[in-house]
N, C-alpha and C positions, 0 to 999 in steps of 0.2 A: 653398555649403557645400563644404568641401574633403574629398576622399576620403582616408581614412586608408590608409596604405600597409600592405599585408598582409605580415607577415614569413613567409618560406617555412619550412616545417617540415622538419626533418632526417629523413631516412628511416633509422631505427635498426634496421630489421628484419634487415639483413645483419650488424650488429654482434654479435648473439647467435650467429649462425652462425660468425663469425670467432672469437669467444671459445671456443666449443665445440671448434672445430678446433684452436686453440692448446692447449687443455686435453688433448685426445686426443694431440696431438703430444708434449707433455711426459710424459704417462703412458707412451707407447710407448718413447721414447728414454731415459728416466731409469731408473736401477737402484735397487732398494730393498734395503737390508740385511736379511738374514734371519738370525735367531739359530738356529744349528743344534743347539746342545746337545751332549751327549756321546753318541757312538755306542756302543751296547751291545746285544748280543743277549741278550734276556731269556729265562729258561727258560719252558717252557710252563706254563700255569695247571694246578695240581694238580686231579685228579679229586675233586669234592666228596664222592663216595661212598666214597672210599678214605681211611682214617685215616692222617694224616701223623704220622710219628715224628720226633722231634728228631734231627738228625744230630750225632753226637758226633765232634769233631775233636780229635785228640791235640794237646797243647800244643805239641809240637815242630813240628807241621805248620801252626801258626797264626802269622802275622806281623802283629802289631797295629800299625796306624798311626793315631795320634790327632792331630787338628788342633784347637788351642785357638782361642778367640775372639781372642786376641792375635796369632794367626798362628804360634805355636810348633808345631813338628812333633815328635812323639814316635814313634819307630819302634823296635820291638824292645826297649822299656823305656828307651830313651835319647833325650834331646833332641838332634836333629841339624838342621843347616841343609838347606834344600830341595835344594841342589845335590848332596848326598850320598845323597838318598833313592833315586834310580835304581840306584846301585851296590849299596846295601844290599838293595834288592828283588831285583836280579839274583843276588846271592850267595845269598839265601834260595831263589830259584827253582831255581838250578843245584845248590847244595850240592856244589861241586866236590871237596871233600876228604872227603865222606861224614861230616861232623860229626854226632855224635849229638844235638846241640842244634838242628840244622837239619832240614828235612823229609825224610821217608822217600821212597825212590824205589821204584816198582813196575815190574818188567820187563813191558812190554806188547808183544804182537805186533800190528804194524800192517800192513795190506795196502797194498802199493805199487800205483801205477797199472798196472804191467806184470803184476800178478798175483802177484808174489813177496811174501815176508814180510820184515819188518824188525822186529827186537826193539830197543826203546828204553826206557831207564829214565825213566819219566814221574814227575815230582814230585807228591807228594800235598799239597804246600803250598798254603795259601789265604791271601791277603792280605786282612785285615779292616780296612776304612777306617771311621773314626768321627770325628765332629766335634761341636762344641757348636752350639747354635742361633744363637749370635752370631758364628760363624765367617764371615769375609769370603768372599764368593762367588769373587772372583778368586784368593784363596789356595787355596780348595778345588779350583778348576779346575786350578791349577798342580800341586797334589799328584796329582790324577787323571792329568794329562798325564805326570808323572814315572813313575808306576806303569805306565801304558800303554806308555811308552817302554821300560821295563825288559823287559816281555814281548815287545815288538817286536824289541828287540835280541837277546834270547835266541832268538827265532824266526829272525832273520837268521843267527845263528851256526849253529844246527842245520841250517838250509836250505843254507848254504854248505858245511857238512860233508857233507851227504847228496846235494844236487843241484848244488852248485857255483855257485849263484846266490842272490841275495837273495830273501827271502820275497815281497816285492811283485812280483817278476819271475816267480814260479812260475805255472803254469797251475792251473786249479781243482782237478784231482785231486791234484797235488803239494802244493798249498796245504792241502788237506784233511788230508793225512798230517801235515804240520808242525803244523797246528792241534790234531790229536789228540796229538801228541808234546809240545806245549807249550800246554796249554789255558789260556785267560785266566781265572784264578780270583781275581777281586776281589769280595769281599763287602762291601756297604755296610750298616753298622748304623744303626739309628735314631739321629738326633742326640741328644746328651745335653742336658738342661736343667740348667745349673750353678746351684746354690743360692747365695744371697747370705749 
C-alpha cells in the first residue's frame, strides 16, 4: 500500500500580525479631512430666571442680507452679485460720510494696553443674514465668508490707523481693543420656508 504524501500546512498565524501592522501604519501616516465649519463666538446662554426682552434695532442700523434658493443675494433691498457684498458690508459698517440711512456711531471710550484711553466711534450696525431652506450650502458659506472678510478688512484698517500693523499681527491686548472698536455683528435669522 502506498503512503499518501501529506501536504504541508501554511502557517498563517503571522499574516494576521502583518495585516494589523499594515493597518496601523496607514492609520498613522494618512491624514483625514476634518470639516471645520464656521468659526463664531456665540453669546453666553441667557439666565433662565431673567425675563428676556426683544432687542429693538433701528431700521438704519440693520443691513439685511437674504440668500435665495437660486443663489441670488439681496443686500440692502437690492439684488447684487457676490463680489459686491464685501464692499457693501464695509460701507455699512464704516458709514464714512455719516449718511443718515446708514448706521449710527456711538463714541466709546476704550482702554488701551498702556492704560490710556482712546475714544472711537463704534458702529451700531448689525448685519442680519437670512436664507431659504433650499439655499445651497456652498453659496451660504461664500456669503458668510464675504461678510466676515468685510469685518476683517475694517479691523485691519482701524488697526493700521491705531497701531501701525494689521489686526492679525497684534498681540492679545491690542487685538482686544480693535475687537471692541469693530465688533463682529452678524445675526443669523431662522431660514425661511418659501411657499409654493
